[in-house]
C-alpha positions as CSV (number, residue, x, y, z in Angstrom):
1,M,107.0,84.0,78.7
2,T,103.8,83.2,80.5
3,T,101.6,84.9,82.8
4,E,100.7,81.9,85.2
5,N,103.1,83.2,88.0
6,L,102.9,86.9,87.6
7,D,100.7,88.8,90.1
8,L,98.0,90.1,88.2
9,S,96.4,92.3,90.9
10,W,97.3,95.5,89.3
11,A,94.9,94.2,86.5
12,P,92.3,96.4,85.2
13,A,88.8,95.4,85.5
14,P,87.3,94.3,82.4
15,R,84.7,97.3,81.9
16,D,88.0,99.6,82.3
17,V,89.7,97.6,79.6
18,I,86.6,97.8,77.3
19,Q,85.8,101.6,77.8
20,R,89.6,102.4,77.0
21,F,89.5,99.8,74.1
22,Y,86.7,101.7,72.4
23,K,87.8,105.1,73.3
24,A,91.2,104.6,71.6
25,V,89.3,103.2,68.5
26,A,87.0,105.9,68.4
27,E,89.7,108.1,68.6
28,K,91.8,106.4,66.1
29,D,94.7,106.5,68.6
30,A,97.0,103.7,67.5
31,A,99.4,104.4,70.1
32,E,96.8,103.6,72.9
33,I,95.4,100.6,71.0
34,T,98.8,99.0,70.7
35,H,99.8,99.8,74.4
36,L,96.7,98.4,75.7
37,V,96.2,95.3,73.7
38,N,100.2,94.3,74.8
39,D,99.0,95.4,78.6
40,A,95.8,93.8,78.7
41,F,95.2,90.9,76.2
42,A,96.5,87.5,76.4
43,E,99.2,86.7,74.2
44,D,97.2,83.9,72.2
45,A,93.8,86.0,72.3
46,V,91.5,85.6,69.4
47,L,89.2,88.2,67.6
48,T,86.5,87.0,65.2
49,V,85.0,89.4,63.1
50,P,81.9,88.3,60.7
51,A,83.7,87.1,57.7
52,P,81.7,89.2,54.8
53,L,83.1,92.3,56.6
54,P,86.4,94.4,55.9
55,H,89.2,92.4,58.0
56,G,86.5,89.5,58.7
57,G,87.8,86.1,59.8
58,V,89.6,84.8,62.8
59,H,92.6,87.1,63.8
60,E,94.8,84.9,66.6
61,G,97.6,86.6,68.8
62,R,97.6,90.1,70.5
63,T,100.5,90.9,68.3
64,R,98.2,90.6,65.2
65,I,95.3,92.2,67.0
66,A,97.2,95.1,67.8
67,R,98.5,95.5,64.2
68,L,95.1,95.2,62.6
69,F,93.4,97.7,64.9
70,S,96.5,100.3,64.3
71,A,96.4,99.8,60.8
72,V,92.6,100.4,60.7
73,A,93.3,103.6,63.0
74,T,95.9,105.0,60.8
75,S,94.5,104.1,57.4
76,G,92.9,107.3,56.9
77,S,90.1,105.4,54.9
78,A,86.7,106.8,54.7
79,L,85.1,103.3,54.3
80,G,84.0,101.5,57.3
81,P,82.8,102.2,60.5
82,H,82.8,105.8,62.2
83,N,81.4,107.6,65.2
84,L,81.6,104.6,67.0
85,R,79.9,104.8,70.5
86,L,80.0,102.4,73.6
87,I,76.4,102.2,74.6
88,G,77.1,100.1,77.4
89,V,78.7,97.0,78.7
90,V,77.1,94.0,81.0
91,Q,79.6,91.7,82.8
92,D,80.4,89.0,85.2
93,E,83.8,87.8,86.4
94,A,84.9,86.4,83.2
95,T,82.4,87.4,80.2
96,A,81.6,91.0,79.1
97,V,79.3,92.3,76.5
98,A,80.1,95.6,74.7
99,R,76.9,97.4,73.2
100,L,77.9,99.5,70.2
101,A,76.5,102.0,67.9
102,F,78.2,103.3,64.6
103,E,77.8,104.5,61.4
104,W,79.0,102.5,58.5
105,V,80.3,103.7,55.0
106,G,80.6,101.1,52.5
107,A,81.5,102.9,49.4
108,P,83.0,106.3,48.8
109,E,80.0,107.8,47.6
110,A,77.8,106.2,50.1
111,S,75.6,108.1,52.9
112,P,76.5,106.8,56.5
113,L,74.4,103.9,57.6
114,P,73.5,103.8,61.3
115,S,74.5,100.3,62.9
116,R,74.8,98.6,65.8
117,A,77.0,95.6,67.2
118,L,77.5,93.5,70.0
119,E,81.0,92.0,71.0
120,L,81.4,89.5,73.6
121,W,84.6,89.6,75.5
122,Q,85.9,86.5,77.3
123,F,88.7,87.0,80.0
124,R,91.1,84.4,81.6
125,D,93.4,85.4,84.2
126,D,92.7,89.0,84.3
127,R,93.5,89.3,80.4
128,V,91.3,89.4,77.3
129,Q,91.2,86.1,75.7
130,S,88.8,86.6,72.9
131,I,86.3,89.0,71.2
132,D,83.5,87.8,69.1
133,A,82.0,90.5,67.2
134,Y,78.0,90.2,66.2
135,Y,76.7,92.8,63.9
136,W,73.3,93.7,63.2
137,D,73.2,93.4,59.6
138,T,76.1,92.6,57.8
139,T,74.4,91.9,54.5
140,A,73.1,95.6,54.7
141,L,76.9,97.0,55.3
142,T,78.5,94.8,52.6
143,S,75.8,95.2,49.9
144,Q,76.1,99.4,50.5
145,G,78.7,99.4,48.1
146,A,77.2,97.2,45.5
């Protein structure tokens, strides 16, 4: 199914999608993450995460993206980002940048490391086309458990 001939006037604004997404991720709400990704992401959406990080690389397709975030939300792992906060969103019609703050735990005995990220969101036809994540210091995050 394509969305070319569908009326997407109901589609939420980019800022709303971004706020709902990070709220669901912060709350580890796998059902809401899956619902939002299925409703607001293009079928061929792409998520790019810095390669050295857990789950790093290119994730293609909304189904794969929904599975990834749902799995992370339900994993119960103490490792990775915690206390995720959306600091702000800057946007124009088809592009938005989300400023994030979080604490990173890279090893079971490690103290949380305060960190930040920018995530570039691209929209096409009122749907999320891509998210590119840019973390402040991936070396610090990945060396924490070394």
